[in-house]
N, CA, C, O and the ligand as a Tripos MOL2 file, in Angstrom:
@<TRIPOS>MOLECULE
protein
  313   311    79     0     0
PROTEIN
NO_CHARGES

@<TRIPOS>ATOM
      1 N         112.1480  256.9760   87.1510 N.3       1 MET1
      2 CA        111.0860  257.8260   86.5580 C.3       1 MET1
      3 C         109.7200  257.3190   87.0050 C.2       1 MET1
      4 O         109.3910  256.1440   86.8380 O.2       1 MET1
      5 N         108.9470  258.2070   87.5620 N.am      2 THR2
      6 CA        107.6070  257.8460   88.0210 C.3       2 THR2
      7 C         106.6450  257.7720   86.8380 C.2       2 THR2
      8 O         106.6280  258.6660   85.9920 O.2       2 THR2
      9 N         105.8540  256.7150   86.7800 N.am      3 VAL3
     10 CA        104.8220  256.6180   85.7460 C.3       3 VAL3
     11 C         103.4560  256.6360   86.4240 C.2       3 VAL3
     12 O         103.1590  255.8030   87.2800 O.2       3 VAL3
     13 N         102.6380  257.5960   86.0240 N.am      4 PHE4
     14 CA        101.3150  257.7370   86.6290 C.3       4 PHE4
     15 C         100.2430  257.1720   85.7170 C.2       4 PHE4
     16 O         100.3630  257.2270   84.4930 O.2       4 PHE4
     17 N          99.2010  256.6330   86.3150 N.am      5 ASN5
     18 CA         98.0010  256.3520   85.5270 C.3       5 ASN5
     19 C          97.0880  257.5740   85.5790 C.2       5 ASN5
     20 O          97.3990  258.5660   86.2390 O.2       5 ASN5
     21 N          95.9660  257.4930   84.8810 N.am      6 CYS6
     22 CA         95.0940  258.6660   84.7450 C.3       6 CYS6
     23 C          94.5950  259.1740   86.0950 C.2       6 CYS6
     24 O          94.5890  260.3790   86.3430 O.2       6 CYS6
     25 N          94.1750  258.2550   86.9680 N.am      7 ASP7
     26 CA         93.6640  258.6830   88.2680 C.3       7 ASP7
     27 C          94.6970  259.4960   89.0320 C.2       7 ASP7
     28 O          94.3850  260.5260   89.6300 O.2       7 ASP7
     29 N          95.9200  259.0170   89.0010 N.am      8 GLU8
     30 CA         96.9790  259.7100   89.7350 C.3       8 GLU8
     31 C          97.2520  261.0870   89.1350 C.2       8 GLU8
     32 O          97.4640  262.0630   89.8540 O.2       8 GLU8
     33 N          97.2420  261.1430   87.8110 N.am      9 VAL9
     34 CA         97.4860  262.4290   87.1530 C.3       9 VAL9
     35 C          96.3820  263.4190   87.5130 C.2       9 VAL9
     36 O          96.6530  264.5780   87.8290 O.2       9 VAL9
     37 N          95.1250  262.9460   87.4600 N.am     10 LEU10
     38 CA         94.0170  263.8500   87.7520 C.3      10 LEU10
     39 C          94.0490  264.3150   89.2040 C.2      10 LEU10
     40 O          93.6660  265.4410   89.5180 O.2      10 LEU10
     41 N          94.5090  263.4370   90.0740 N.am     11 ASN11
     42 CA         94.6390  263.8250   91.4790 C.3      11 ASN11
     43 C          95.7130  264.8830   91.6980 C.2      11 ASN11
     44 O          95.6210  265.6970   92.6180 O.2      11 ASN11
     45 N          96.7100  264.8630   90.8600 N.am     12 LYS12
     46 CA         97.8730  265.7200   91.0940 C.3      12 LYS12
     47 C          97.8860  266.9680   90.2280 C.2      12 LYS12
     48 O          98.7190  267.8540   90.4200 O.2      12 LYS12
     49 N          96.9620  267.0390   89.2690 N.am     13 VAL13
     50 CA         97.0560  268.1110   88.2830 C.3      13 VAL13
     51 C          96.9230  269.4990   88.9420 C.2      13 VAL13
     52 O          97.5410  270.4710   88.5070 O.2      13 VAL13
     53 N          96.1090  269.5600   89.9880 N.am     14 TYR14
     54 CA         95.9310  270.8210   90.6950 C.3      14 TYR14
     55 C          97.2470  271.2530   91.3580 C.2      14 TYR14
     56 O          97.6870  272.3950   91.2220 O.2      14 TYR14
     57 N          97.8500  270.3210   92.0670 N.am     15 ASP15
     58 CA         99.1280  270.6340   92.7220 C.3      15 ASP15
     59 C         100.2030  270.9590   91.6880 C.2      15 ASP15
     60 O         101.0560  271.8200   91.9050 O.2      15 ASP15
     61 N         100.1440  270.2620   90.5760 N.am     16 TYR16
     62 CA        101.1030  270.5210   89.5040 C.3      16 TYR16
     63 C         101.0050  271.9720   89.0340 C.2      16 TYR16
     64 O         102.0130  272.6640   88.8910 O.2      16 TYR16
     65 N          99.7840  272.4090   88.7990 N.am     17 LEU17
     66 CA         99.5670  273.7750   88.3230 C.3      17 LEU17
     67 C         100.0090  274.8090   89.3560 C.2      17 LEU17
     68 O         100.4220  275.9150   89.0080 O.2      17 LEU17
     69 N          99.9200  274.4420   90.5930 N.am     18 HIS18
     70 CA        100.2800  275.3910   91.6400 C.3      18 HIS18
     71 C         101.7330  275.2440   92.0690 C.2      18 HIS18
     72 O         102.1770  275.8520   93.0440 O.2      18 HIS18
     73 N         102.4660  274.4210   91.3180 N.am     19 GLY19
     74 CA        103.8920  274.2790   91.5780 C.3      19 GLY19
     75 C         104.2030  273.6180   92.8990 C.2      19 GLY19
     76 O         105.2300  273.8950   93.5190 O.2      19 GLY19
     77 N         103.2990  272.7320   93.3340 N.am     20 GLU20
     78 CA        103.4790  272.1380   94.6620 C.3      20 GLU20
     79 C         103.9290  270.6790   94.6020 C.2      20 GLU20
     80 O         103.8840  269.9690   95.6070 O.2      20 GLU20
     81 N         104.3580  270.2390   93.4330 N.am     21 LEU21
     82 CA        104.7790  268.8460   93.3050 C.3      21 LEU21
     83 C         106.2950  268.7200   93.3250 C.2      21 LEU21
     84 O         107.0250  269.6280   92.9260 O.2      21 LEU21
     85 N         106.7400  267.5710   93.8000 N.am     22 ALA22
     86 CA        108.1630  267.2670   93.7410 C.3      22 ALA22
     87 C         108.5740  267.0420   92.2830 C.2      22 ALA22
     88 O         107.7480  266.7220   91.4280 O.2      22 ALA22
     89 N         109.8460  267.2140   92.0310 N.am     23 GLU23
     90 CA        110.3900  267.0720   90.6730 C.3      23 GLU23
     91 C         109.9580  265.7590   90.0110 C.2      23 GLU23
     92 O         109.5940  265.7340   88.8350 O.2      23 GLU23
     93 N         110.0030  264.6920   90.7690 N.am     24 ASP24
     94 CA        109.6660  263.3730   90.2490 C.3      24 ASP24
     95 C         108.2150  263.3010   89.7880 C.2      24 ASP24
     96 O         107.9210  262.7740   88.7150 O.2      24 ASP24
     97 N         107.3170  263.8310   90.6000 N.am     25 ASP25
     98 CA        105.8970  263.8420   90.2580 C.3      25 ASP25
     99 C         105.6410  264.7200   89.0360 C.2      25 ASP25
    100 O         104.8510  264.3710   88.1590 O.2      25 ASP25
    101 N         106.3170  265.8600   88.9950 N.am     26 ARG26
    102 CA        106.1430  266.7770   87.8700 C.3      26 ARG26
    103 C         106.5070  266.1150   86.5500 C.2      26 ARG26
    104 O         105.7630  266.1970   85.5740 O.2      26 ARG26
    105 N         107.6500  265.4630   86.5340 N.am     27 SER27
    106 CA        108.0760  264.8660   85.2640 C.3      27 SER27
    107 C         107.1580  263.7160   84.8690 C.2      27 SER27
    108 O         106.9540  263.4620   83.6820 O.2      27 SER27
    109 N         106.6020  263.0180   85.8620 N.am     28 GLY28
    110 CA        105.6400  261.9620   85.5540 C.3      28 GLY28
    111 C         104.4060  262.5220   84.8680 C.2      28 GLY28
    112 O         103.9020  261.9350   83.9100 O.2      28 GLY28
    113 N         103.9210  263.6510   85.3530 N.am     29 ILE29
    114 CA        102.7470  264.2900   84.7590 C.3      29 ILE29
    115 C         103.0780  264.8510   83.3860 C.2      29 ILE29
    116 O         102.2910  264.7230   82.4480 O.2      29 ILE29
    117 N         104.2360  265.4680   83.2740 N.am     30 GLU30
    118 CA        104.6270  266.0410   81.9830 C.3      30 GLU30
    119 C         104.7850  264.9660   80.9140 C.2      30 GLU30
    120 O         104.6520  265.2390   79.7210 O.2      30 GLU30
    121 N         105.0660  263.7600   81.3460 N.am     31 LYS31
    122 CA        105.1870  262.6630   80.3910 C.3      31 LYS31
    123 C         103.8090  262.1310   79.9990 C.2      31 LYS31
    124 O         103.5840  261.7270   78.8580 O.2      31 LYS31
    125 N         102.9070  262.1400   80.9560 N.am     32 HIS32
    126 CA        101.5830  261.5640   80.7230 C.3      32 HIS32
    127 C         100.6890  262.4650   79.8610 C.2      32 HIS32
    128 O          99.9830  261.9830   78.9750 O.2      32 HIS32
    129 N         100.7240  263.7490   80.1230 N.am     33 LEU33
    130 CA         99.7690  264.6700   79.4700 C.3      33 LEU33
    131 C          99.7750  264.6240   77.9420 C.2      33 LEU33
    132 O          98.7060  264.5530   77.3350 O.2      33 LEU33
    133 N         100.9400  264.6610   77.3060 N.am     34 PRO34
    134 CA        100.9240  264.6550   75.8360 C.3      34 PRO34
    135 C         100.4080  263.3420   75.2490 C.2      34 PRO34
    136 O         100.0520  263.2760   74.0720 O.2      34 PRO34
    137 N         100.3710  262.2970   76.0830 N.am     35 GLU35
    138 CA         99.9850  260.9790   75.5780 C.3      35 GLU35
    139 C          98.5400  260.6340   75.8930 C.2      35 GLU35
    140 O          98.0500  259.5840   75.4760 O.2      35 GLU35
    141 N          97.8590  261.4970   76.6180 N.am     36 CYS36
    142 CA         96.5200  261.1510   77.0840 C.3      36 CYS36
    143 C          95.5990  262.3470   76.9190 C.2      36 CYS36
    144 O          95.7360  263.3440   77.6280 O.2      36 CYS36
    145 N          94.6650  262.2510   75.9880 N.am     37 SER37
    146 CA         93.8270  263.4160   75.6930 C.3      37 SER37
    147 C          92.8700  263.7190   76.8430 C.2      37 SER37
    148 O          92.5290  264.8790   77.0760 O.2      37 SER37
    149 N          92.4310  262.6780   77.5670 N.am     38 ASP38
    150 CA         91.5210  262.9250   78.6890 C.3      38 ASP38
    151 C          92.1830  263.7840   79.7610 C.2      38 ASP38
    152 O          91.6170  264.7720   80.2310 O.2      38 ASP38
    153 N          93.3800  263.3880   80.1290 N.am     39 CYS39
    154 CA         94.0840  264.1370   81.1670 C.3      39 CYS39
    155 C          94.5120  265.5050   80.6540 C.2      39 CYS39
    156 O          94.5240  266.4770   81.4090 O.2      39 CYS39
    157 N          94.8610  265.5830   79.3830 N.am     40 ALA40
    158 CA         95.2370  266.8690   78.8020 C.3      40 ALA40
    159 C          94.0660  267.8350   78.8530 C.2      40 ALA40
    160 O          94.2430  269.0300   79.0920 O.2      40 ALA40
    161 N          92.8620  267.3050   78.6260 N.am     41 LYS41
    162 CA         91.6600  268.1320   78.6720 C.3      41 LYS41
    163 C          91.4380  268.6600   80.0930 C.2      41 LYS41
    164 O          91.1580  269.8410   80.3000 O.2      41 LYS41
    165 N          91.5680  267.7710   81.0430 N.am     42 GLU42
    166 CA         91.3950  268.1430   82.4410 C.3      42 GLU42
    167 C          92.4430  269.1860   82.8510 C.2      42 GLU42
    168 O          92.1500  270.1410   83.5710 O.2      42 GLU42
    169 N          93.6490  268.9740   82.3780 N.am     43 TYR43
    170 CA         94.7220  269.9100   82.6670 C.3      43 TYR43
    171 C          94.4090  271.2860   82.0810 C.2      43 TYR43
    172 O          94.6290  272.3080   82.7310 O.2      43 TYR43
    173 N          93.8960  271.3080   80.8490 N.am     44 ALA44
    174 CA         93.5530  272.5770   80.2040 C.3      44 ALA44
    175 C          92.4720  273.3040   80.9980 C.2      44 ALA44
    176 O          92.5240  274.5210   81.1780 O.2      44 ALA44
    177 N          91.4960  272.5370   81.4680 N.am     45 LEU45
    178 CA         90.4080  273.1120   82.2590 C.3      45 LEU45
    179 C          90.9500  273.7100   83.5580 C.2      45 LEU45
    180 O          90.6510  274.8520   83.9070 O.2      45 LEU45
    181 N          91.7410  272.9240   84.2540 N.am     46 GLU46
    182 CA         92.3130  273.3950   85.5170 C.3      46 GLU46
    183 C          93.1890  274.6260   85.3090 C.2      46 GLU46
    184 O          93.1780  275.5530   86.1190 O.2      46 GLU46
    185 N          93.9440  274.6240   84.2200 N.am     47 SER47
    186 CA         94.8480  275.7450   84.0150 C.3      47 SER47
    187 C          94.0720  277.0110   83.6700 C.2      47 SER47
    188 O          94.5130  278.1140   83.9930 O.2      47 SER47
    189 N          92.9120  276.8620   83.0140 N.am     48 THR48
    190 CA         92.0560  278.0270   82.7570 C.3      48 THR48
    191 C          91.5380  278.6000   84.0640 C.2      48 THR48
    192 O          91.5420  279.8130   84.2710 O.2      48 THR48
    193 N          91.0960  277.7160   84.9370 N.am     49 ILE49
    194 CA         90.5840  278.1640   86.2380 C.3      49 ILE49
    195 C          91.6950  278.8490   87.0270 C.2      49 ILE49
    196 O          91.4890  279.9040   87.6280 O.2      49 ILE49
    197 N          92.8690  278.2350   87.0150 N.am     50 THR50
    198 CA         93.9960  278.8050   87.7460 C.3      50 THR50
    199 C          94.3630  280.1780   87.2080 C.2      50 THR50
    200 O          94.6540  281.0960   87.9740 O.2      50 THR50
    201 N          94.3490  280.3150   85.8900 N.am     51 ALA51
    202 CA         94.6680  281.6020   85.2800 C.3      51 ALA51
    203 C          93.6470  282.6540   85.6910 C.2      51 ALA51
    204 O          94.0000  283.8020   85.9580 O.2      51 ALA51
    205 N          92.3790  282.2540   85.7400 N.am     52 LYS52
    206 CA         91.3230  283.1930   86.1470 C.3      52 LYS52
    207 C          91.5150  283.6250   87.5890 C.2      52 LYS52
    208 O          91.3820  284.7990   87.9360 O.2      52 LYS52
    209 N          91.8350  282.6350   88.4210 N.am     53 ILE53
    210 CA         92.0200  282.9320   89.8360 C.3      53 ILE53
    211 C          93.1870  283.9060   90.0200 C.2      53 ILE53
    212 O          93.1470  284.7850   90.8810 O.2      53 ILE53
    213 N          94.2120  283.7350   89.2060 N.am     54 ARG54
    214 CA         95.3840  284.5860   89.3470 C.3      54 ARG54
    215 C          95.1670  285.9620   88.7220 C.2      54 ARG54
    216 O          95.8860  286.9110   89.0350 O.2      54 ARG54
    217 N          94.1850  286.0670   87.8490 N.am     55 SER55
    218 CA         93.9480  287.3490   87.1930 C.3      55 SER55
    219 C          93.0970  288.2490   88.0800 C.2      55 SER55
    220 O          92.7790  287.9070   89.2190 O.2      55 SER55
    221 N          92.7390  289.3960   87.5390 N.am     56 SER56
    222 CA         92.0280  290.3820   88.3500 C.3      56 SER56
    223 C          90.6160  289.9610   88.7070 C.2      56 SER56
    224 O          89.9810  290.5740   89.5650 O.2      56 SER56
    225 N          90.1180  288.9110   88.0520 N.am     57 SER57
    226 CA         88.7520  288.5060   88.3520 C.3      57 SER57
    227 C          88.6700  287.6260   89.6010 C.2      57 SER57
    228 O          87.5990  287.1260   89.9470 O.2      57 SER57
    229 N          89.8040  287.4420   90.2680 N.am     58 TRP58
    230 CA         89.8320  286.5970   91.4620 C.3      58 TRP58
    231 C          88.8030  287.0330   92.4890 C.2      58 TRP58
    232 O          88.0830  286.1950   93.0320 O.2      58 TRP58
    233 N          88.7200  288.3250   92.7640 N.am     59 ASN59
    234 CA         87.7810  288.8010   93.7780 C.3      59 ASN59
    235 C          86.3570  288.4300   93.4390 C.2      59 ASN59
    236 O          85.5720  288.0310   94.3000 O.2      59 ASN59
    237 N          86.0400  288.5700   92.1620 N.am     60 GLN60
    238 CA         84.6950  288.2340   91.7310 C.3      60 GLN60
    239 C          84.4230  286.7370   91.9010 C.2      60 GLN60
    240 O          83.3670  286.3380   92.3920 O.2      60 GLN60
    241 N          85.3880  285.9200   91.4900 N.am     61 ILE61
    242 CA         85.2180  284.4760   91.6040 C.3      61 ILE61
    243 C          85.0550  284.0580   93.0570 C.2      61 ILE61
    244 O          84.1650  283.2740   93.3870 O.2      61 ILE61
    245 N          85.9100  284.5790   93.9200 N.am     62 SER62
    246 CA         85.8350  284.1450   95.3070 C.3      62 SER62
    247 C          84.5110  284.5620   95.9290 C.2      62 SER62
    248 O          83.9520  283.8400   96.7550 O.2      62 SER62
    249 N          84.0140  285.7170   95.5360 N.am     63 THR63
    250 CA         82.7060  286.1480   96.0390 C.3      63 THR63
    251 C          81.6250  285.1830   95.5730 C.2      63 THR63
    252 O          80.7500  284.7940   96.3460 O.2      63 THR63
    253 N          81.6950  284.7990   94.2990 N.am     64 GLU64
    254 CA         80.7090  283.8530   93.7720 C.3      64 GLU64
    255 C          80.7460  282.5350   94.5360 C.2      64 GLU64
    256 O          79.7050  281.9670   94.8650 O.2      64 GLU64
    257 N          81.9410  282.0630   94.8080 N.am     65 ILE65
    258 CA         82.0780  280.8010   95.5330 C.3      65 ILE65
    259 C          81.5000  280.9230   96.9360 C.2      65 ILE65
    260 O          80.7890  280.0350   97.4070 O.2      65 ILE65
    261 N          81.8080  282.0160   97.5870 N.am     66 LEU66
    262 CA         81.3030  282.2280   98.9500 C.3      66 LEU66
    263 C          79.7790  282.2750   98.9670 C.2      66 LEU66
    264 O          79.1340  281.6990   99.8440 O.2      66 LEU66
    265 N          79.2210  282.9690   97.9860 N.am     67 VAL67
    266 CA         77.7650  283.0790   97.9140 C.3      67 VAL67
    267 C          77.1560  281.7030   97.6910 C.2      67 VAL67
    268 O          76.1620  281.3350   98.3170 O.2      67 VAL67
    269 N          77.7790  280.9460   96.7810 N.am     68 GLU68
    270 CA         77.2810  279.6040   96.4870 C.3      68 GLU68
    271 C          77.3290  278.7110   97.7250 C.2      68 GLU68
    272 O          76.3860  277.9750   98.0130 O.2      68 GLU68
    273 N          78.4340  278.7890   98.4440 N.am     69 ARG69
    274 CA         78.5730  277.9870   99.6620 C.3      69 ARG69
    275 C          77.5240  278.3780  100.6820 C.2      69 ARG69
    276 O          76.9290  277.5250  101.3420 O.2      69 ARG69
    277 N          77.3060  279.6640  100.8010 N.am     70 ALA70
    278 CA         76.3260  280.1470  101.7700 C.3      70 ALA70
    279 C          74.9430  279.5930  101.4410 C.2      70 ALA70
    280 O          74.1880  279.1990  102.3300 O.2      70 ALA70
    281 N          74.6290  279.5730  100.1580 N.am     71 PHE71
    282 CA         73.3380  279.0290   99.7420 C.3      71 PHE71
    283 C          73.2380  277.5440  100.0660 C.2      71 PHE71
    284 O          72.2210  277.0730  100.5760 O.2      71 PHE71
    285 N          74.3180  276.8090   99.7610 N.am     72 MET72
    286 CA         74.3090  275.3780  100.0210 C.3      72 MET72
    287 C          74.1390  275.1000  101.5030 C.2      72 MET72
    288 O          73.3950  274.2060  101.9070 O.2      72 MET72
    289 N          74.8400  275.8810  102.3000 N.am     73 GLN73
    290 CA         74.7630  275.7340  103.7480 C.3      73 GLN73
    291 C          73.3310  275.9960  104.2220 C.2      73 GLN73
    292 O          72.7850  275.2540  105.0390 O.2      73 GLN73
    293 N          72.7470  277.0540  103.6970 N.am     74 ALA74
    294 CA         71.3920  277.4290  104.0930 C.3      74 ALA74
    295 C          70.3970  276.3260  103.7320 C.2      74 ALA74
    296 O          69.4740  276.0260  104.4890 O.2      74 ALA74
    297 N          70.6100  275.7290  102.5490 N.am     75 GLU75
    298 CA         69.7100  274.6630  102.1260 C.3      75 GLU75
    299 C          69.8000  273.4610  103.0470 C.2      75 GLU75
    300 O          68.7950  272.8270  103.3690 O.2      75 GLU75
    301 N          71.0220  273.1600  103.4660 N.am     76 LYS76
    302 CA         71.2380  272.0150  104.3470 C.3      76 LYS76
    303 C          70.5290  272.2130  105.6890 C.2      76 LYS76
    304 O          69.9870  271.2780  106.2780 O.2      76 LYS76
    305 N          70.5560  273.4520  106.1430 N.am     77 GLU77
    306 CA         70.0510  273.7180  107.4940 C.3      77 GLU77
    307 C          68.5370  273.7840  107.5660 C.2      77 GLU77
    308 O          67.9580  273.7110  108.6490 O.2      77 GLU77
    309 N          67.9090  273.9190  106.4390 N.am     78 GLU78
    310 CA         66.4530  274.0420  106.4580 C.3      78 GLU78
    311 C          65.7480  272.7470  106.8170 C.2      78 GLU78
    312 O          64.5190  272.7070  106.8700 O.2      78 GLU78
    313 ZN         95.5020  260.0760   81.4170 Zn       79 ZN79
@<TRIPOS>BOND
     1     1     2 1
     2     2     3 1
     3     3     4 2
     4     3     5 am
     5     5     6 1
     6     6     7 1
     7     7     8 2
     8     7     9 am
     9     9    10 1
    10    10    11 1
    11    11    12 2
    12    11    13 am
    13    13    14 1
    14    14    15 1
    15    15    16 2
    16    15    17 am
    17    17    18 1
    18    18    19 1
    19    19    20 2
    20    19    21 am
    21    21    22 1
    22    22    23 1
    23    23    24 2
    24    23    25 am
    25    25    26 1
    26    26    27 1
    27    27    28 2
    28    27    29 am
    29    29    30 1
    30    30    31 1
    31    31    32 2
    32    31    33 am
    33    33    34 1
    34    34    35 1
    35    35    36 2
    36    35    37 am
    37    37    38 1
    38    38    39 1
    39    39    40 2
    40    39    41 am
    41    41    42 1
    42    42    43 1
    43    43    44 2
    44    43    45 am
    45    45    46 1
    46    46    47 1
    47    47    48 2
    48    47    49 am
    49    49    50 1
    50    50    51 1
    51    51    52 2
    52    51    53 am
    53    53    54 1
    54    54    55 1
    55    55    56 2
    56    55    57 am
    57    57    58 1
    58    58    59 1
    59    59    60 2
    60    59    61 am
    61    61    62 1
    62    62    63 1
    63    63    64 2
    64    63    65 am
    65    65    66 1
    66    66    67 1
    67    67    68 2
    68    67    69 am
    69    69    70 1
    70    70    71 1
    71    71    72 2
    72    71    73 am
    73    73    74 1
    74    74    75 1
    75    75    76 2
    76    75    77 am
    77    77    78 1
    78    78    79 1
    79    79    80 2
    80    79    81 am
    81    81    82 1
    82    82    83 1
    83    83    84 2
    84    83    85 am
    85    85    86 1
    86    86    87 1
    87    87    88 2
    88    87    89 am
    89    89    90 1
    90    90    91 1
    91    91    92 2
    92    91    93 am
    93    93    94 1
    94    94    95 1
    95    95    96 2
    96    95    97 am
    97    97    98 1
    98    98    99 1
    99    99   100 2
   100    99   101 am
   101   101   102 1
   102   102   103 1
   103   103   104 2
   104   103   105 am
   105   105   106 1
   106   106   107 1
   107   107   108 2
   108   107   109 am
   109   109   110 1
   110   110   111 1
   111   111   112 2
   112   111   113 am
   113   113   114 1
   114   114   115 1
   115   115   116 2
   116   115   117 am
   117   117   118 1
   118   118   119 1
   119   119   120 2
   120   119   121 am
   121   121   122 1
   122   122   123 1
   123   123   124 2
   124   123   125 am
   125   125   126 1
   126   126   127 1
   127   127   128 2
   128   127   129 am
   129   129   130 1
   130   130   131 1
   131   131   132 2
   132   131   133 am
   133   133   134 1
   134   134   135 1
   135   135   136 2
   136   135   137 am
   137   137   138 1
   138   138   139 1
   139   139   140 2
   140   139   141 am
   141   141   142 1
   142   142   143 1
   143   143   144 2
   144   143   145 am
   145   145   146 1
   146   146   147 1
   147   147   148 2
   148   147   149 am
   149   149   150 1
   150   150   151 1
   151   151   152 2
   152   151   153 am
   153   153   154 1
   154   154   155 1
   155   155   156 2
   156   155   157 am
   157   157   158 1
   158   158   159 1
   159   159   160 2
   160   159   161 am
   161   161   162 1
   162   162   163 1
   163   163   164 2
   164   163   165 am
   165   165   166 1
   166   166   167 1
   167   167   168 2
   168   167   169 am
   169   169   170 1
   170   170   171 1
   171   171   172 2
   172   171   173 am
   173   173   174 1
   174   174   175 1
   175   175   176 2
   176   175   177 am
   177   177   178 1
   178   178   179 1
   179   179   180 2
   180   179   181 am
   181   181   182 1
   182   182   183 1
   183   183   184 2
   184   183   185 am
   185   185   186 1
   186   186   187 1
   187   187   188 2
   188   187   189 am
   189   189   190 1
   190   190   191 1
   191   191   192 2
   192   191   193 am
   193   193   194 1
   194   194   195 1
   195   195   196 2
   196   195   197 am
   197   197   198 1
   198   198   199 1
   199   199   200 2
   200   199   201 am
   201   201   202 1
   202   202   203 1
   203   203   204 2
   204   203   205 am
   205   205   206 1
   206   206   207 1
   207   207   208 2
   208   207   209 am
   209   209   210 1
   210   210   211 1
   211   211   212 2
   212   211   213 am
   213   213   214 1
   214   214   215 1
   215   215   216 2
   216   215   217 am
   217   217   218 1
   218   218   219 1
   219   219   220 2
   220   219   221 am
   221   221   222 1
   222   222   223 1
   223   223   224 2
   224   223   225 am
   225   225   226 1
   226   226   227 1
   227   227   228 2
   228   227   229 am
   229   229   230 1
   230   230   231 1
   231   231   232 2
   232   231   233 am
   233   233   234 1
   234   234   235 1
   235   235   236 2
   236   235   237 am
   237   237   238 1
   238   238   239 1
   239   239   240 2
   240   239   241 am
   241   241   242 1
   242   242   243 1
   243   243   244 2
   244   243   245 am
   245   245   246 1
   246   246   247 1
   247   247   248 2
   248   247   249 am
   249   249   250 1
   250   250   251 1
   251   251   252 2
   252   251   253 am
   253   253   254 1
   254   254   255 1
   255   255   256 2
   256   255   257 am
   257   257   258 1
   258   258   259 1
   259   259   260 2
   260   259   261 am
   261   261   262 1
   262   262   263 1
   263   263   264 2
   264   263   265 am
   265   265   266 1
   266   266   267 1
   267   267   268 2
   268   267   269 am
   269   269   270 1
   270   270   271 1
   271   271   272 2
   272   271   273 am
   273   273   274 1
   274   274   275 1
   275   275   276 2
   276   275   277 am
   277   277   278 1
   278   278   279 1
   279   279   280 2
   280   279   281 am
   281   281   282 1
   282   282   283 1
   283   283   284 2
   284   283   285 am
   285   285   286 1
   286   286   287 1
   287   287   288 2
   288   287   289 am
   289   289   290 1
   290   290   291 1
   291   291   292 2
   292   291   293 am
   293   293   294 1
   294   294   295 1
   295   295   296 2
   296   295   297 am
   297   297   298 1
   298   298   299 1
   299   299   300 2
   300   299   301 am
   301   301   302 1
   302   302   303 1
   303   303   304 2
   304   303   305 am
   305   305   306 1
   306   306   307 1
   307   307   308 2
   308   307   309 am
   309   309   310 1
   310   310   311 1
   311   311   312 2
@<TRIPOS>SUBSTRUCTURE
     1 MET1         2 RESIDUE 1 A MET
     2 THR2         6 RESIDUE 1 A THR
     3 VAL3        10 RESIDUE 1 A VAL
     4 PHE4        14 RESIDUE 1 A PHE
     5 ASN5        18 RESIDUE 1 A ASN
     6 CYS6        22 RESIDUE 1 A CYS
     7 ASP7        26 RESIDUE 1 A ASP
     8 GLU8        30 RESIDUE 1 A GLU
     9 VAL9        34 RESIDUE 1 A VAL
    10 LEU10       38 RESIDUE 1 A LEU
    11 ASN11       42 RESIDUE 1 A ASN
    12 LYS12       46 RESIDUE 1 A LYS
    13 VAL13       50 RESIDUE 1 A VAL
    14 TYR14       54 RESIDUE 1 A TYR
    15 ASP15       58 RESIDUE 1 A ASP
    16 TYR16       62 RESIDUE 1 A TYR
    17 LEU17       66 RESIDUE 1 A LEU
    18 HIS18       70 RESIDUE 1 A HIS
    19 GLY19       74 RESIDUE 1 A GLY
    20 GLU20       78 RESIDUE 1 A GLU
    21 LEU21       82 RESIDUE 1 A LEU
    22 ALA22       86 RESIDUE 1 A ALA
    23 GLU23       90 RESIDUE 1 A GLU
    24 ASP24       94 RESIDUE 1 A ASP
    25 ASP25       98 RESIDUE 1 A ASP
    26 ARG26      102 RESIDUE 1 A ARG
    27 SER27      106 RESIDUE 1 A SER
    28 GLY28      110 RESIDUE 1 A GLY
    29 ILE29      114 RESIDUE 1 A ILE
    30 GLU30      118 RESIDUE 1 A GLU
    31 LYS31      122 RESIDUE 1 A LYS
    32 HIS32      126 RESIDUE 1 A HIS
    33 LEU33      130 RESIDUE 1 A LEU
    34 PRO34      134 RESIDUE 1 A PRO
    35 GLU35      138 RESIDUE 1 A GLU
    36 CYS36      142 RESIDUE 1 A CYS
    37 SER37      146 RESIDUE 1 A SER
    38 ASP38      150 RESIDUE 1 A ASP
    39 CYS39      154 RESIDUE 1 A CYS
    40 ALA40      158 RESIDUE 1 A ALA
    41 LYS41      162 RESIDUE 1 A LYS
    42 GLU42      166 RESIDUE 1 A GLU
    43 TYR43      170 RESIDUE 1 A TYR
    44 ALA44      174 RESIDUE 1 A ALA
    45 LEU45      178 RESIDUE 1 A LEU
    46 GLU46      182 RESIDUE 1 A GLU
    47 SER47      186 RESIDUE 1 A SER
    48 THR48      190 RESIDUE 1 A THR
    49 ILE49      194 RESIDUE 1 A ILE
    50 THR50      198 RESIDUE 1 A THR
    51 ALA51      202 RESIDUE 1 A ALA
    52 LYS52      206 RESIDUE 1 A LYS
    53 ILE53      210 RESIDUE 1 A ILE
    54 ARG54      214 RESIDUE 1 A ARG
    55 SER55      218 RESIDUE 1 A SER
    56 SER56      222 RESIDUE 1 A SER
    57 SER57      226 RESIDUE 1 A SER
    58 TRP58      230 RESIDUE 1 A TRP
    59 ASN59      234 RESIDUE 1 A ASN
    60 GLN60      238 RESIDUE 1 A GLN
    61 ILE61      242 RESIDUE 1 A ILE
    62 SER62      246 RESIDUE 1 A SER
    63 THR63      250 RESIDUE 1 A THR
    64 GLU64      254 RESIDUE 1 A GLU
    65 ILE65      258 RESIDUE 1 A ILE
    66 LEU66      262 RESIDUE 1 A LEU
    67 VAL67      266 RESIDUE 1 A VAL
    68 GLU68      270 RESIDUE 1 A GLU
    69 ARG69      274 RESIDUE 1 A ARG
    70 ALA70      278 RESIDUE 1 A ALA
    71 PHE71      282 RESIDUE 1 A PHE
    72 MET72      286 RESIDUE 1 A MET
    73 GLN73      290 RESIDUE 1 A GLN
    74 ALA74      294 RESIDUE 1 A ALA
    75 GLU75      298 RESIDUE 1 A GLU
    76 LYS76      302 RESIDUE 1 A LYS
    77 GLU77      306 RESIDUE 1 A GLU
    78 GLU78      310 RESIDUE 1 A GLU
    79 ZN79       313 GROUP 0 **** ****
């Protein structure tokens, strides 16, 4: 059984939500989350974002991100 510390859990929480983790990693995270409020909070945040991305507002979000990136890029180039 894999045991993760907080850093490892936070690194993997995104992949976990997207179903991209191996069974071993998944069970390690599932064991850690109920025992750690910090990581549980981060997980809740990520899962909200993931749910939004998967919902109909995805187009709007991606447009916002693109616009933001474009602005950042423009600022860098000035
Ligand atoms: Zn933790």
